[in-house]
ChimeraX commands (.cxc) that place a marker at each C-alpha (Angstrom):
marker #1 position -65.52,-66.08,94.01 radius 0.5
marker #1 position -61.83,-65.14,94.21 radius 0.5
marker #1 position -62.49,-63.18,97.41 radius 0.5
marker #1 position -64.17,-66.22,98.97 radius 0.5
marker #1 position -61.31,-68.51,97.90 radius 0.5
marker #1 position -58.77,-66.06,99.33 radius 0.5
marker #1 position -60.70,-65.86,102.59 radius 0.5
marker #1 position -60.91,-69.64,102.91 radius 0.5
marker #1 position -57.24,-70.15,102.11 radius 0.5
marker #1 position -56.26,-67.73,104.90 radius 0.5
marker #1 position -58.12,-69.59,107.65 radius 0.5
marker #1 position -56.18,-71.56,110.25 radius 0.5
marker #1 position -55.31,-75.09,109.22 radius 0.5
marker #1 position -53.78,-78.04,111.06 radius 0.5
marker #1 position -49.99,-77.87,111.12 radius 0.5
marker #1 position -48.48,-80.27,108.62 radius 0.5
marker #1 position -44.99,-81.66,109.03 radius 0.5
marker #1 position -42.26,-81.82,106.39 radius 0.5
marker #1 position -43.76,-79.24,104.02 radius 0.5
marker #1 position -40.35,-78.85,102.39 radius 0.5
marker #1 position -40.76,-82.39,101.07 radius 0.5
marker #1 position -43.90,-81.44,99.08 radius 0.5
marker #1 position -41.73,-79.57,96.59 radius 0.5
marker #1 position -38.07,-80.65,96.93 radius 0.5
marker #1 position -37.26,-78.20,94.10 radius 0.5
marker #1 position -38.89,-74.95,95.24 radius 0.5
marker #1 position -38.54,-73.48,91.75 radius 0.5
marker #1 position -41.25,-75.92,90.60 radius 0.5
marker #1 position -43.71,-74.86,93.30 radius 0.5
marker #1 position -46.80,-73.04,91.94 radius 0.5
marker #1 position -46.87,-69.34,92.79 radius 0.5
marker #1 position -50.32,-69.63,94.39 radius 0.5
marker #1 position -49.28,-72.31,96.89 radius 0.5
marker #1 position -50.35,-70.84,100.20 radius 0.5
marker #1 position -47.64,-72.21,102.47 radius 0.5
marker #1 position -43.88,-71.70,102.72 radius 0.5
marker #1 position -41.05,-72.31,102.07 radius 0.5
marker #1 position -40.69,-70.31,98.86 radius 0.5
marker #1 position -37.77,-69.65,96.52 radius 0.5
marker #1 position -38.62,-65.95,96.35 radius 0.5
marker #1 position -38.89,-62.93,98.68 radius 0.5
marker #1 position -42.69,-62.55,98.48 radius 0.5
marker #1 position -44.97,-62.91,101.50 radius 0.5
marker #1 position -47.23,-65.83,102.34 radius 0.5
marker #1 position -50.23,-63.52,101.93 radius 0.5
marker #1 position -49.18,-62.55,98.40 radius 0.5
marker #1 position -48.81,-66.22,97.50 radius 0.5
marker #1 position -52.35,-66.82,98.79 radius 0.5
marker #1 position -54.30,-63.90,97.32 radius 0.5
marker #1 position -51.95,-62.14,94.89 radius 0.5
marker #1 position -51.09,-60.08,93.02 radius 0.5
marker #1 position -49.42,-62.96,91.24 radius 0.5
marker #1 position -48.00,-61.06,88.26 radius 0.5
marker #1 position -45.15,-59.67,90.40 radius 0.5
marker #1 position -44.20,-63.19,91.48 radius 0.5
marker #1 position -44.45,-64.54,87.93 radius 0.5
marker #1 position -42.25,-61.69,86.63 radius 0.5
marker #1 position -39.69,-62.36,89.39 radius 0.5
marker #1 position -39.31,-66.01,88.37 radius 0.5
marker #1 position -38.92,-65.07,84.71 radius 0.5
marker #1 position -36.37,-62.31,85.42 radius 0.5
marker #1 position -34.38,-64.25,88.02 radius 0.5
marker #1 position -34.55,-67.86,86.79 radius 0.5
marker #1 position -36.02,-67.57,83.24 radius 0.5
marker #1 position -38.86,-69.82,84.38 radius 0.5
marker #1 position -42.30,-69.19,82.89 radius 0.5
marker #1 position -44.87,-69.58,85.65 radius 0.5
marker #1 position -48.64,-69.41,85.82 radius 0.5
marker #1 position -50.87,-69.24,88.87 radius 0.5
marker link #1:1,2 radius 0.2
marker link #1:2,3 radius 0.2
marker link #1:3,4 radius 0.2
marker link #1:4,5 radius 0.2
marker link #1:5,6 radius 0.2
marker link #1:6,7 radius 0.2
marker link #1:7,8 radius 0.2
marker link #1:8,9 radius 0.2
marker link #1:9,10 radius 0.2
marker link #1:10,11 radius 0.2
marker link #1:11,12 radius 0.2
marker link #1:12,13 radius 0.2
marker link #1:13,14 radius 0.2
marker link #1:14,15 radius 0.2
marker link #1:15,16 radius 0.2
marker link #1:16,17 radius 0.2
marker link #1:17,18 radius 0.2
marker link #1:18,19 radius 0.2
marker link #1:19,20 radius 0.2
marker link #1:20,21 radius 0.2
marker link #1:21,22 radius 0.2
marker link #1:22,23 radius 0.2
marker link #1:23,24 radius 0.2
marker link #1:24,25 radius 0.2
marker link #1:25,26 radius 0.2
marker link #1:26,27 radius 0.2
marker link #1:27,28 radius 0.2
marker link #1:28,29 radius 0.2
marker link #1:29,30 radius 0.2
marker link #1:30,31 radius 0.2
marker link #1:31,32 radius 0.2
marker link #1:32,33 radius 0.2
marker link #1:33,34 radius 0.2
marker link #1:34,35 radius 0.2
marker link #1:35,36 radius 0.2
marker link #1:36,37 radius 0.2
marker link #1:37,38 radius 0.2
marker link #1:38,39 radius 0.2
marker link #1:39,40 radius 0.2
marker link #1:40,41 radius 0.2
marker link #1:41,42 radius 0.2
marker link #1:42,43 radius 0.2
marker link #1:43,44 radius 0.2
marker link #1:44,45 radius 0.2
marker link #1:45,46 radius 0.2
marker link #1:46,47 radius 0.2
marker link #1:47,48 radius 0.2
marker link #1:48,49 radius 0.2
marker link #1:49,50 radius 0.2
marker link #1:50,51 radius 0.2
marker link #1:51,52 radius 0.2
marker link #1:52,53 radius 0.2
marker link #1:53,54 radius 0.2
marker link #1:54,55 radius 0.2
marker link #1:55,56 radius 0.2
marker link #1:56,57 radius 0.2
marker link #1:57,58 radius 0.2
marker link #1:58,59 radius 0.2
marker link #1:59,60 radius 0.2
marker link #1:60,61 radius 0.2
marker link #1:61,62 radius 0.2
marker link #1:62,63 radius 0.2
marker link #1:63,64 radius 0.2
marker link #1:64,65 radius 0.2
marker link #1:65,66 radius 0.2
marker link #1:66,67 radius 0.2
marker link #1:67,68 radius 0.2
marker link #1:68,69 radius 0.2
view
């Protein structure tokens, strides 16, 4: 099921405008949100399909923010 969800989330989508307005504070954006911008150095692909533990650890170490998927 996770493989199917990952496959679907990687398919081409219509281009949306003003994505930066979805999460004005990027630190509050869920780690599994599949579109940029991000407040971290991880790739779009990693945000879509993982591994998420590296991203979660980064937010805790850098910002002391406890994140989940």
